[in-house]
C-alpha positions in Angstrom: -144.4 33.0 -45.8 -147.7 33.8 -47.4 -150.0 36.2 -45.8 -153.7 35.9 -46.8 -156.0 38.9 -46.7 -159.1 38.6 -44.5 -162.4 38.2 -46.4 -164.0 41.4 -47.5 -167.4 40.3 -46.2 -168.8 37.3 -44.4 -172.4 36.5 -44.8 -174.6 33.5 -44.2 -176.7 32.8 -47.2 -179.9 30.8 -47.9 -181.3 29.9 -51.2 -184.3 27.9 -52.5 -183.6 25.2 -55.2 -185.8 22.6 -56.8 -184.4 19.1 -57.1 -185.0 16.9 -60.2 -183.7 13.4 -60.9 -181.2 14.8 -63.3 -179.5 18.2 -64.1 -181.9 20.2 -66.3 -180.5 21.4 -69.7 -181.2 24.9 -70.7 -183.8 23.7 -73.2 -185.6 21.6 -70.5 -185.5 24.6 -68.2 -187.2 26.8 -70.9 -189.9 24.2 -71.4 -190.5 23.5 -67.7 -190.6 27.2 -66.5 -192.3 29.0 -69.4 -194.9 31.3 -67.9 -193.9 30.6 -64.3 -194.4 33.8 -62.2 -191.4 33.2 -59.9 -188.0 34.5 -60.9 -186.4 31.1 -61.6 -182.9 30.9 -63.1 -181.0 27.7 -64.0 -177.8 27.4 -62.1 -175.6 24.3 -62.9 -178.6 22.4 -64.0 -180.7 23.3 -60.9 -183.7 25.6 -61.1 -183.1 28.3 -58.4 -185.5 31.0 -57.3 -184.4 34.5 -56.6 -186.1 36.5 -53.9 -189.3 38.3 -55.0 -188.6 42.0 -55.8 -189.4 44.5 -53.2 -191.3 47.8 -53.8 -188.1 50.0 -54.0 -186.6 47.5 -56.5 -189.8 47.5 -58.6 -190.0 51.3 -58.6 -186.4 51.6 -59.7 -187.0 48.9 -62.4 -190.0 50.8 -63.7 -188.1 54.1 -63.9 -185.1 52.5 -65.6 -187.2 50.5 -68.0 -189.4 53.4 -69.1 -186.4 55.8 -69.4 -184.3 53.4 -71.4 -187.1 52.2 -73.6 -188.1 55.8 -74.5 -184.5 56.5 -75.4 -184.0 53.4 -77.5 -187.3 53.7 -79.3 -187.0 57.4 -80.0 -183.7 56.7 -81.8 -184.7 53.4 -83.3 -181.7 51.7 -81.7 -183.1 48.2 -81.0 -185.2 46.7 -78.3 -185.3 46.5 -74.5 -186.6 43.6 -72.5 -187.2 43.3 -68.7 -186.6 40.4 -66.3 -188.3 37.5 -68.1 -186.1 37.0 -71.2 -183.8 34.0 -70.7 -180.1 34.4 -71.5 -178.3 31.1 -72.1 -175.0 30.9 -70.2 -174.1 27.2 -70.8 -176.1 24.1 -71.6 -176.9 23.9 -67.9 -177.1 27.6 -66.9 -179.6 30.4 -67.7 -180.1 33.9 -66.3 -183.0 36.3 -66.3 -181.5 39.8 -66.3 -183.5 42.7 -64.9 -183.1 44.6 -68.1 -181.4 43.8 -71.4 -180.8 45.6 -74.7 -180.4 44.2 -78.2 -179.2 46.5 -81.0 -181.4 46.8 -84.0 -178.9 45.1 -86.3 -178.9 42.1 -84.0 -182.6 41.5 -83.6 -182.2 38.2 -85.4 -180.9 36.7 -82.1 -184.5 36.8 -80.7 -186.1 33.4 -80.3 -189.5 32.5 -78.9 -188.3 31.9 -75.3 -184.7 33.2 -75.2 -181.8 34.8 -77.1 -179.6 32.8 -79.4 -176.6 35.0 -78.6 -175.6 37.3 -75.7 -177.5 40.6 -75.4 -175.6 43.9 -76.0 -176.3 45.3 -72.5 -177.4 43.7 -69.3 -178.6 45.8 -66.3 -179.0 44.2 -62.9 -180.7 46.2 -60.1 -179.2 45.5 -56.7 -181.7 45.2 -53.7 -180.7 45.4 -50.1 -181.1 41.7 -49.6 -179.0 40.7 -52.6 -175.8 38.7 -51.7 -172.4 39.8 -52.9 -171.7 36.2 -54.0 -174.7 36.3 -56.3 -173.7 39.5 -57.9 -170.2 38.1 -58.6 -171.7 35.0 -60.1 -173.9 37.1 -62.3 -171.0 39.2 -63.5 -168.9 36.1 -64.2 -171.7 34.4 -66.1 -172.3 37.5 -68.3 -168.6 37.9 -68.9 -168.2 34.3 -69.8 -170.6 34.6 -72.8 -169.2 37.9 -74.0 -171.9 40.5 -72.9 -170.1 43.7 -73.8 -171.8 46.0 -71.3 -172.9 44.9 -67.8 -174.3 47.5 -65.4 -175.1 46.9 -61.7 -177.3 49.6 -60.2 -177.3 49.9 -56.4 -179.9 52.6 -55.4 -178.6 52.5 -51.8 -175.0 53.6 -52.9 
């Protein structure tokens, strides 16, 4: 007789998606959404918006971004990008990490609109409204492409 554990957390979720007549490829996504102000990621061929960042999230982002950038630049370690650099997960999936780092010896992976290989570090900032399921999907996506370091920062914890 198998006993199943109760779910850790039950939450109702809502999400905004844009529908096209076909699943967008990563390359089509880059062309379609270059310069768009919303935070749009490509999930299984579907452009999907993430909630606009709230003020505490933006303050935490600014603090982390400045701190890490100053550290990386002072030691000439590589480059830091924030929230608008596309990371290809598959031909039909792309993410926009809050902060990512690329080591100096790997700067050749930078392309005009994205990276040709996984970044060396991804930092995702957790906001109060973020869903656990989204966090788990992010982690799974980054692990699937071999990102060596993934950090989730939850200011409320």
